[in-house]
C-alpha positions, -999 to +999 in steps of 0.1 A: -776-929+084-765-896+098-758-922+131-731-943+111-720-909+098-719-899+137-698-930+149-675-930+115-662-894+124-656-895+160-635-933+147-615-913+122-611-889+148-594-904+176-576-922+152-551-894+144-523-894+167-522-853+182-489-848+156-512-844+129-519-804+145-483-800+144-476-812+110-504-798+095-492-760+107-458-766+088-477-768+054-499-741+062-462-720+070-448-736+044-480-724+018-477-688+036-440-686+027-442-699-007-478-677-016-450-648+000-428-647-025-458-650-049-473-618-038-430-606-045-432-623-078-466-612-092-463-577-095-445-584-123-465-621-134-496-624-145-495-658-144-477-656-104-509-645-088-526-660-103-508-695-088-510-671-056-548-676-057-545-715-066-520-712-032-542-694-007-575-718-018-558-754-010-544-730+019-575-723+037-592-755+026-555-773+044-570-754+076-608-761+068-602-799+067-574-794+100-596-777+116-627-805+116-596-834+126-580-819+144-599-789+165-576-768+183-589-772+229 
């Protein structure tokens, strides 16, 4: 079973194009900008603070997944 999972993971990694990492980095940079704006607004709004926390968790998951799918060499 473990061998099948490892084989599928290697096949998936081989199928991911080089541009994938660049695209994921651009998405991460966009999320950074959104978080910066929400940080300013969160001083006045509790809801903005909550949204900023949510976006931060999404960004962390994106970076984790990007690292697994497209490791930096």
